[in-house]
C-alpha positions as CSV (number, residue, x, y, z in Angstrom):
1,M,-11.9,16.1,13.8
2,A,-11.8,19.6,15.2
3,A,-8.8,19.1,16.9
4,A,-7.3,17.9,13.4
5,T,-8.6,21.0,11.7
6,T,-7.1,23.2,14.4
7,E,-3.9,22.2,13.9
8,V,-4.0,22.3,10.3
9,A,-4.7,25.8,10.5
10,A,-1.8,26.7,12.5
11,L,0.6,25.0,9.6
12,A,1.6,26.7,6.3
13,L,4.2,25.4,3.7
14,H,6.6,28.2,2.6
15,P,6.5,28.2,-1.6
16,D,9.9,29.9,-1.9
17,E,11.4,26.9,0.3
18,R,10.0,23.7,-1.6
19,D,12.8,22.6,-3.7
20,A,14.5,19.3,-2.7
21,E,12.2,18.4,0.1
22,T,9.2,19.5,1.7
23,K,9.0,22.7,4.2
24,I,6.6,22.5,6.6
25,A,6.5,26.0,9.0
26,A,4.5,25.8,12.0
27,E,3.6,29.0,13.5
28,A,4.8,30.2,17.2
29,S,2.9,31.6,19.7
30,A,2.3,35.2,20.3
31,S,4.4,34.8,23.2
32,G,7.4,34.3,21.9
33,G,7.5,30.9,19.8
34,V,9.8,28.0,21.1
35,A,12.0,26.2,18.6
36,E,11.4,22.6,18.0
37,S,14.5,20.2,18.1
38,G,15.7,20.1,14.7
39,G,13.3,23.0,13.3
40,E,14.7,26.5,12.2
41,T,13.6,29.8,13.9
42,G,13.7,33.1,12.5
43,E,15.3,36.2,14.6
44,D,12.0,37.5,15.5
45,G,10.8,34.1,16.6
46,A,8.1,34.1,13.9
47,A,8.1,30.8,12.5
48,Q,9.9,27.5,12.3
49,C,10.4,25.4,9.2
50,W,11.2,21.5,8.9
51,T,11.9,19.0,6.1
52,F,9.3,16.8,5.5
53,D,11.3,13.8,7.2
54,Q,11.6,16.3,10.1
55,A,8.4,17.0,10.3
56,L,7.5,13.2,10.2
57,L,10.2,12.6,12.9
58,H,8.2,15.0,15.2
59,V,4.9,13.3,14.4
60,G,6.3,9.8,14.7
61,G,8.0,8.1,11.7
62,W,7.5,4.3,13.0
63,G,4.5,4.7,15.5
64,A,0.9,3.3,15.7
65,H,0.0,4.8,12.2
66,Q,3.1,3.3,10.4
67,K,2.4,-0.2,12.2
68,W,-1.1,-0.4,11.1
69,N,-0.3,0.5,7.4
70,V,2.6,-2.4,7.5
71,L,-0.6,-4.5,8.3
72,Y,-2.7,-2.7,5.3
73,C,0.4,-3.0,3.1
74,G,1.5,-6.6,4.1
75,V,-1.9,-8.4,3.7
76,P,-2.1,-8.0,-0.1
77,W,1.8,-9.1,-0.3
78,L,0.2,-12.3,1.5
79,I,-2.6,-12.8,-1.1
80,S,-0.1,-12.4,-3.9
81,G,1.9,-15.0,-2.1
82,M,-1.0,-16.9,-2.2
83,F,-2.1,-16.7,-6.1
84,A,1.4,-17.1,-7.2
85,F,2.2,-20.1,-5.3
86,G,-1.4,-21.6,-5.6
87,P,-1.2,-23.0,-9.0
88,V,1.5,-25.4,-7.7
89,T,-1.4,-27.0,-5.6
90,W,-4.5,-26.8,-7.6
91,T,-3.4,-27.0,-11.1
92,G,-3.0,-30.7,-11.5
93,E,-6.5,-31.4,-10.3
94,M,-7.9,-28.5,-12.4
95,M,-6.6,-29.9,-15.6
96,K,-7.5,-33.3,-14.7
97,E,-11.1,-32.5,-13.8
98,N,-11.6,-30.3,-16.8
99,K,-9.6,-32.2,-19.3
100,W,-7.8,-29.0,-20.3
101,G,-4.6,-30.6,-21.3
102,G,-1.5,-31.3,-19.6
103,C,1.9,-29.6,-18.9
104,S,1.8,-27.4,-22.0
105,H,-1.1,-25.7,-20.5
106,E,0.0,-25.5,-17.1
107,Q,3.3,-23.7,-18.5
108,A,1.0,-21.1,-20.6
109,A,-1.1,-20.3,-17.7
110,N,1.9,-19.7,-15.4
111,S,3.6,-17.9,-18.6
112,V,0.6,-15.3,-18.9
113,Y,0.5,-15.0,-15.0
114,F,4.0,-13.7,-14.8
115,A,3.6,-11.5,-18.2
116,A,0.8,-9.9,-16.6
117,N,3.0,-9.0,-13.5
118,F,5.4,-7.5,-16.1
119,F,3.0,-5.2,-17.7
120,G,1.3,-4.7,-14.0
121,N,4.2,-3.1,-12.8
122,A,5.0,-1.0,-16.0
123,A,1.0,0.2,-16.0
124,F,0.5,0.8,-12.1
125,G,3.4,2.9,-11.3
126,P,2.2,5.7,-13.6
127,F,-1.3,5.0,-12.5
128,A,-0.2,5.6,-8.6
129,D,1.6,8.7,-9.5
130,S,-1.6,10.2,-11.7
131,F,-4.4,9.0,-9.0
132,G,-2.7,8.7,-5.9
133,R,-1.1,5.6,-3.9
134,Q,-4.3,5.0,-1.8
135,K,-6.6,4.8,-5.1
136,G,-3.9,2.9,-6.9
137,M,-3.7,0.2,-4.3
138,I,-7.5,-0.1,-3.8
139,F,-8.0,-0.6,-7.6
140,S,-5.4,-3.0,-7.8
141,L,-6.7,-5.2,-5.1
142,A,-10.1,-5.1,-6.6
143,V,-8.4,-6.4,-10.0
144,T,-6.9,-9.0,-8.1
145,A,-10.3,-9.9,-6.3
146,F,-12.4,-9.8,-9.5
147,G,-9.6,-12.2,-11.4
148,G,-10.0,-14.6,-8.4
149,S,-13.6,-14.7,-8.9
150,L,-13.2,-15.5,-12.4
151,S,-10.6,-18.3,-12.0
152,I,-13.4,-19.9,-9.3
153,T,-16.0,-20.0,-11.7
154,A,-13.8,-20.8,-15.2
155,H,-15.0,-23.6,-16.9
156,T,-13.0,-23.1,-20.0
157,F,-9.1,-22.7,-20.4
158,P,-9.4,-19.4,-22.0
159,V,-11.4,-17.9,-19.4
160,Y,-8.6,-19.4,-16.8
161,L,-6.1,-17.5,-18.8
162,M,-8.1,-14.4,-18.6
163,A,-8.4,-14.7,-14.9
164,R,-4.7,-15.2,-14.4
165,T,-3.9,-12.3,-16.5
166,L,-6.1,-10.1,-14.2
167,I,-4.5,-11.8,-11.1
168,G,-1.2,-11.1,-12.2
169,L,-1.9,-7.4,-13.0
170,G,-3.4,-7.0,-9.9
171,N,-0.7,-8.4,-7.8
172,A,1.9,-6.4,-9.6
173,G,0.2,-3.4,-9.0
174,V,-0.8,-3.9,-5.1
175,C,2.8,-5.0,-4.4
176,L,4.3,-2.2,-6.1
177,I,2.2,0.6,-4.8
178,S,2.1,-0.6,-1.4
179,S,5.9,-0.9,-1.2
180,V,6.0,2.8,-2.3
181,L,3.0,3.9,0.0
182,I,4.6,2.4,3.2
183,S,8.1,4.1,2.4
184,E,6.7,7.4,1.8
185,I,5.1,7.6,5.6
186,V,7.9,5.8,8.0
187,S,11.0,7.4,8.9
188,A,14.3,6.9,7.0
189,D,15.9,4.6,9.8
190,V,13.4,1.9,9.2
191,R,12.5,2.2,5.7
192,S,14.5,-0.6,4.3
193,L,13.5,-3.2,7.2
194,V,10.0,-2.3,6.4
195,V,10.1,-2.9,2.4
196,C,12.9,-5.2,2.5
197,F,12.0,-7.4,5.2
198,Y,8.4,-7.2,6.7
199,L,6.8,-7.1,3.4
200,Q,8.4,-9.9,2.3
201,V,7.6,-12.1,5.5
202,F,3.9,-11.5,4.5
203,Y,4.7,-12.8,1.0
204,A,6.4,-15.8,2.2
205,V,3.5,-16.6,4.6
206,G,1.2,-16.5,1.8
207,I,3.2,-18.8,-0.1
208,M,3.3,-21.0,3.1
209,L,-0.4,-21.1,3.6
210,T,-0.9,-22.8,0.1
211,I,0.1,-26.0,1.2
212,P,-2.4,-26.2,4.5
213,T,-4.9,-24.7,2.7
214,D,-4.6,-27.5,-0.1
215,Y,-4.9,-30.1,2.4
216,I,-7.7,-28.5,4.0
217,A,-9.9,-27.8,1.4
218,S,-12.3,-30.2,-0.5
219,N,-11.3,-29.3,-4.1
220,Y,-9.2,-26.8,-6.4
221,R,-12.0,-24.3,-6.4
222,T,-12.1,-24.1,-2.6
223,C,-8.3,-23.4,-2.4
224,M,-8.6,-20.3,-5.2
225,A,-11.5,-19.1,-3.1
226,V,-9.0,-18.5,0.1
227,P,-7.3,-15.7,-1.6
228,T,-10.1,-14.6,-3.4
229,C,-12.3,-13.8,-0.4
230,L,-9.6,-12.5,1.3
231,S,-9.0,-10.0,-1.3
232,F,-12.6,-8.8,-1.2
233,L,-12.3,-8.6,2.7
234,W,-8.9,-6.4,2.5
235,F,-10.6,-4.4,-0.1
236,N,-13.5,-3.3,2.3
237,V,-10.7,-2.8,5.2
238,L,-8.4,-0.6,2.8
239,L,-11.6,1.5,1.4
240,L,-12.4,2.4,5.2
241,D,-9.1,3.1,6.8
242,L,-6.2,3.3,4.3
243,R,-4.8,7.0,4.1
244,E,-3.3,8.9,1.4
245,S,0.6,9.3,1.3
246,P,1.4,13.0,2.3
247,R,4.6,13.0,0.4
248,Y,2.2,12.3,-2.9
249,L,0.0,14.9,-1.8
250,F,2.7,17.6,-1.9
251,A,4.3,16.4,-4.6
252,K,0.7,17.2,-6.7
253,D,0.5,20.4,-4.8
254,H,-2.4,19.6,-2.6
255,I,-0.8,21.2,0.2
256,G,-3.8,21.6,2.6
257,K,-4.4,17.7,2.2
258,C,-0.9,16.8,2.9
259,L,-0.8,18.8,6.0
260,V,-4.0,17.2,7.2
261,E,-2.4,13.7,6.7
262,I,0.8,14.7,8.4
263,T,-1.5,15.8,11.3
264,N,-3.4,12.8,11.4
265,I,-0.2,10.7,11.6
266,G,0.7,12.8,14.6
267,L,-2.7,12.3,16.1
268,R,-2.8,8.5,15.7
269,N,1.2,8.4,17.1
270,G,0.0,10.5,19.7
271,R,2.6,13.0,18.9
272,P,0.2,15.9,17.4
273,L,2.2,19.0,15.3
274,P,2.6,22.2,17.6
275,I,-0.2,24.8,17.4
276,S,-0.5,28.5,17.8
């Protein structure tokens, strides 16, 4: 913590240069100040400026911090895959046991889920812009977990519909926000690979896990419990270690917090920002 404080104290943002991208200035040492690669040094050697992406490249745009965050953001996609495809395996047994009806009820439950996906995407985008990627992701995962709990205990079809609505809202939010969060902390050269491939792999694995879960589980409520328990577990993991996006913090003019997060990325990647 002391090291992070020392490094942040040696950094400043140039307010007159905050146009299209973040400008981060690292004060050079009194003995002359050596410019870093990609930086800009004044004639007096007083300071060097980087865009946000240059600073991210310096601290590591694809290091330990980003790889851990791929896991943090990927597991919610896995959970979403299990909740999206799970009804294919458990709905028949559930409808028969509770005498809720046939295909029309199944179709209604699926329609409600995907309609909630639509509205969840519309709602959680502005939510994450207002309250942050970190809070948005944690909150949407909490909604998913609560919806999963409600689906396990549902003994009437309207309650089950309400549960699927909450799950659909939460799944949409967590997938949307996790994609934005991870894209804002990785370097441009791996951004498309991470968002368009790695996260989709987690989603596909979640879908595939529903089949063995159905074989192993004793009943449909146990099938529902697996992604629900994983949601609660991952909710606590994110509470403990998920960091806010420095790019989001800068957009909100939380300059000090932005610098703290960039410095934290450098420390985790073993490539700290230069200090005076």
